[in-house]
C-alpha positions in Angstrom: 11.7 -0.9 21.3 11.4 2.8 20.7 8.1 3.9 19.3 8.7 5.0 15.7 5.6 7.3 15.6 6.1 9.0 18.9 4.5 12.5 19.0 2.6 11.9 15.7 -1.1 12.5 15.3 -3.1 10.0 13.2 -6.7 9.8 12.1 -8.2 6.5 11.0 -11.6 6.3 9.4 -13.8 3.1 9.7 -11.8 2.3 12.9 -14.5 0.4 14.9 -13.6 -3.0 13.4 -11.5 -4.9 10.8 -8.6 -3.3 9.2 -9.4 0.1 10.5 -9.5 -1.1 14.1 -6.3 -3.1 13.7 -4.6 -0.1 12.0 -5.6 2.2 14.9 -4.1 -0.3 17.4 -0.9 -0.6 15.4 -0.4 3.2 15.1 -1.1 3.6 18.8 1.4 0.8 19.6 4.0 2.7 17.5 3.5 5.8 19.6 1.0 7.9 17.7 -2.0 9.6 19.3 -4.8 8.0 17.2 -8.2 9.6 16.5 -10.7 6.9 15.7 -13.8 7.6 13.6 -16.7 5.3 12.7 -20.5 5.2 13.1 -20.4 2.6 15.8 -19.5 4.2 19.2 -19.4 0.9 21.0 -16.8 -0.5 18.6 -14.7 2.6 18.8 -14.8 2.5 22.6 -13.5 -1.1 22.5 -10.6 -0.1 20.2 -9.8 2.9 22.3 -9.7 0.8 25.5 -7.4 -1.7 23.7 -5.0 1.1 22.8 -5.0 2.6 26.3 -4.5 -0.8 27.8 -1.4 -1.2 25.6 0.0 2.1 26.9 -1.1 4.2 23.9 -3.2 7.3 23.4 -6.4 7.5 21.5 -9.5 9.7 21.1 -12.8 8.6 19.6 -15.1 10.6 17.4 -18.2 8.7 16.4 -19.8 10.1 13.3 -21.5 9.3 10.0 -19.2 10.5 7.2 -22.1 11.3 4.9 -24.3 13.1 7.4 -24.5 16.8 6.9 -21.4 18.7 8.0 -20.0 15.9 10.1 -16.6 16.0 8.5 -16.3 19.8 8.8 -17.2 19.6 12.4 -14.7 16.8 13.0 -11.9 18.9 11.4 -12.8 21.9 13.4 -12.7 19.9 16.7 -9.4 18.3 15.9 -7.7 21.5 14.6 -8.9 23.3 17.7 -6.8 20.9 19.8 -3.8 20.0 17.6 -1.9 22.0 15.0 -0.9 19.3 12.5 -2.1 16.0 11.3 0.7 13.6 10.4 -1.2 10.5 9.2 -4.6 10.2 7.5 -5.7 6.6 6.9 -8.7 6.6 4.5 -10.2 3.2 5.3 -14.0 3.6 5.7 -15.9 2.3 2.7 -19.2 0.7 1.8 -19.4 -2.5 -0.3 -23.0 -2.2 -1.5 -24.9 -5.0 -3.2 -23.0 -7.0 -5.8 -25.1 -7.0 -8.9 -24.9 -6.6 -12.7 -24.3 -3.0 -13.9 -27.8 -3.1 -15.5 -29.5 -3.7 -12.2 -27.6 -1.4 -9.9 -30.0 0.2 -7.5 -29.8 4.0 -8.0 -30.5 4.9 -4.4 -27.9 2.5 -3.0 -25.4 3.6 -5.7 -25.8 7.2 -4.7 -25.1 6.3 -1.0 -22.1 4.2 -2.1 -20.6 7.0 -4.1 -21.3 9.4 -1.3 -19.4 7.2 1.1 -16.6 6.0 -1.0 -15.9 9.1 -3.1 -17.6 12.3 -1.9 -16.9 11.8 1.8 -13.3 10.9 0.9 -12.9 14.2 -1.0 -14.4 16.0 1.9 -12.0 14.5 4.3 -9.0 15.4 2.2 -10.4 19.0 1.8 -11.1 19.3 5.5 -7.7 18.0 6.7 -5.5 19.5 4.0 -4.5 22.5 6.2 -3.5 20.3 9.0 -1.6 17.8 6.8 0.3 20.7 5.3 1.4 21.8 8.7 3.0 18.4 9.4 6.7 17.9 8.7 5.8 14.8 6.8 2.0 14.5 6.2 1.1 11.0 5.0 -2.2 9.9 3.4 -2.7 6.2 3.0 -5.8 5.2 1.0 -7.2 1.7 1.1 -8.4 0.4 -2.2 -9.4 -2.8 -3.9 -8.1 -4.8 -6.9 -11.4 -4.2 -8.7 -10.5 -0.5 -9.1 -8.0 -1.5 -11.7 -9.2 -4.9 -12.8 -13.0 -4.9 -13.4 -14.9 -7.9 -12.2 -18.4 -9.0 -13.0 -21.0 -7.8 -10.5 -18.5 -5.5 -8.8 -19.1 -2.6 -11.1 -20.6 -0.2 -8.5 -17.9 -0.8 -5.9 -15.1 -0.9 -8.5 -16.2 2.4 -10.0 -16.2 4.0 -6.6 -12.8 2.8 -5.8 -11.4 3.8 -9.1 -12.7 7.3 -8.6 -11.3 7.3 -5.0 -7.9 6.4 -6.3 -7.9 9.1 -8.9 -8.8 11.8 -6.3 -6.2 10.7 -3.8 -3.4 10.5 -6.4 -4.4 13.8 -8.0 -4.3 15.5 -4.6 -0.9 14.1 -4.0 0.4 15.5 -7.3 -1.2 18.9 -6.5 0.6 19.3 -3.2 3.9 17.4 -3.5 5.9 20.4 -4.7 4.5 22.8 -2.2 4.3 20.7 0.9 5.6 17.6 2.6 2.3 15.8 2.1 2.6 12.5 0.2 -0.2 10.0 -0.8 -0.2 6.3 -1.3 -2.6 3.6 -2.4 -2.7 0.3 -0.5 -4.7 -2.7 -1.6 -5.1 -5.0 1.5 -5.7 -8.0 -0.6 -7.7 -11.0 0.7 -8.2 -10.3 4.4 -10.5 -11.8 7.0 -13.0 -8.9 7.5 -16.8 -8.6 7.7 -16.8 -6.9 4.4 -14.9 -9.8 2.8 -17.3 -12.3 4.4 -20.3 -10.4 3.0 -18.7 -10.5 -0.5 -17.6 -14.1 -0.3 -20.0 -15.8 2.1 -18.8 -19.4 1.4 -15.1 -18.6 2.0 -13.3 -20.0 5.0 -11.9 -17.0 6.9 -9.1 -19.2 8.4 -7.5 -19.3 5.0 -7.1 -15.6 4.9 -4.6 -13.3 6.6 -5.8 -11.3 9.6 -6.4 -7.5 9.6 -3.4 -7.1 11.8 -1.1 -8.0 8.9 -2.4 -5.1 6.8 -2.3 -2.8 9.9 1.3 -3.6 10.5 2.2 -2.7 6.9 0.3 0.6 7.2 2.1 1.5 10.4 5.4 0.7 8.8 4.6 2.8 5.8 3.7 5.7 8.0 7.0 5.4 9.9 9.2 4.8 6.9 7.6 7.3 4.6 6.9 7.1 0.9 6.7 9.2 -2.2 3.4 10.2 -3.8 2.2 7.6 -6.2 3.4 4.7 -4.1 1.1 1.7 -4.6 1.3 -1.7 -3.1 -0.7 -4.8 -2.3 -0.4 -6.7 1.0 -0.1 -10.4 0.3 
């Protein structure tokens, strides 16, 4: 089968495990050269090896998204090697402690917002020039149902995802008439990941779909294309 993303460059955040790792593998299998970022170098190396073993191309870039100028340095390194970025998958996120709004820990909330909102805006800003150079730049942002449907004890995480969605969609509206960049929001739904296990410790993971199901949909979206404002949930 002909690789549908042959010659494309993709960047996946939070790519050391779960949906991020599976997405990186799916994009690599489809022919894209995948740049993988996450804090855990060991996990990234495992995913990189998996992609290489399958005949794909990958480059790892271990970093903490909220540490100093890490994002700016990443963008400088990537733009120094490639001209355009075709696919940006904004997957990295922090769950935080599930608690009533009245007992949210201020320090943790600041870290959560820095990870789920501020770092995401910084990524969009840093890679906007490369996305605009693509013939069809695509940004896929992973969200949660609690961004639109508030749930008790999920206020901190839900607020961060709602803000994240607003940023991604606003950016899409700002560039859609002056570039080929398009943005989409994807809710992975109930998926067997470590974050899900932390949020629902009593849940049987065998009753959930695997990250590869979500990854396949993201790869398909990247190949098929979409218009800004596209939103879907993977069931």
